[in-house]
C-alpha positions as CSV (number, residue, x, y, z in Angstrom):
1,X,10.5,11.0,-19.9
2,X,9.3,12.1,-16.7
3,X,11.2,9.5,-14.7
4,X,14.3,10.7,-16.4
5,X,13.6,14.3,-15.6
6,X,13.1,13.4,-11.9
7,X,16.6,11.6,-12.1
8,X,18.6,14.4,-13.5
9,X,16.7,17.7,-12.6
10,X,15.4,16.8,-9.3
11,X,17.6,13.9,-8.3
12,X,14.8,12.0,-6.8
13,X,10.8,11.8,-6.4
14,X,8.2,11.5,-3.8
15,X,6.3,8.3,-3.4
16,X,3.0,8.2,-1.6
17,X,1.9,5.3,0.4
18,X,-1.7,4.3,1.4
19,X,-3.0,1.5,3.7
20,X,-6.5,1.2,3.3
21,X,-9.0,-0.6,5.6
22,X,-9.7,-3.9,4.2
23,X,-13.5,-4.3,3.4
24,X,-15.2,-7.3,5.0
25,X,-16.0,-10.1,2.4
26,X,-19.7,-10.4,1.6
27,X,-21.1,-14.1,1.2
28,X,-21.9,-15.2,-2.2
29,X,-25.7,-15.6,-2.9
30,X,-26.5,-19.3,-3.0
31,X,-29.6,-19.6,-5.2
32,X,-31.8,-17.1,-7.0
33,X,-30.4,-14.0,-5.1
34,X,-31.1,-15.4,-1.7
35,X,-28.5,-14.3,1.0
36,X,-27.6,-16.1,3.8
37,X,-27.5,-14.3,7.2
38,X,-23.8,-13.5,8.4
39,X,-22.3,-16.1,10.3
40,X,-21.4,-15.3,13.9
41,X,-17.7,-14.9,14.5
42,X,-16.0,-18.0,15.6
43,X,-14.9,-18.6,19.1
44,X,-11.3,-17.9,20.0
45,X,-10.9,-15.7,17.0
46,X,-9.3,-12.4,17.9
47,X,-10.5,-9.2,16.4
48,X,-8.0,-6.7,15.1
49,X,-7.2,-3.8,17.3
50,X,-8.9,-0.5,16.3
51,X,-5.5,1.1,15.5
52,X,-5.0,-1.4,12.7
53,X,-8.4,-0.6,11.2
54,X,-7.4,3.0,10.7
55,X,-6.3,4.0,7.1
56,X,-2.8,5.4,7.2
57,X,-1.2,7.6,4.5
58,X,2.4,8.6,4.2
59,X,5.1,9.9,1.8
60,X,8.8,9.2,1.2
61,X,11.6,10.8,-0.8
62,X,13.3,8.5,-2.9
63,X,16.9,9.7,-3.7
64,X,17.6,8.6,-7.4
65,X,21.1,9.9,-7.9
66,X,22.6,6.3,-7.9
67,X,20.8,6.0,-11.3
68,X,23.0,8.6,-12.9
69,X,26.0,6.3,-13.1
70,X,26.4,4.6,-16.4
71,X,24.9,1.2,-16.5
72,X,23.0,1.5,-13.2
73,X,19.5,0.1,-13.6
74,X,18.6,-0.8,-9.9
75,X,19.0,0.8,-6.5
76,X,18.3,-0.5,-2.8
77,X,17.6,2.0,-0.3
78,X,15.8,2.6,3.0
79,X,13.7,5.7,3.4
80,X,11.9,7.5,6.2
81,X,8.2,7.5,5.8
82,X,6.6,10.7,7.0
């Protein structure tokens, strides 16, 4: 119902995009709750730049007027993310 009102009344809707920093994987306990010390980083392995480790948030307006045509069930478009 809300989606239909977004199409007919507002001709679109905002979508919100979040890129969250991935957490480092924790090693699984081997036996009886004993934990292994973290392994040193492998040689030659490149760490991610600090710019990619920052969380990023944005929003984009999706124009839904193409769905107002009879029989339309899908739409493809490129949008500008703010």
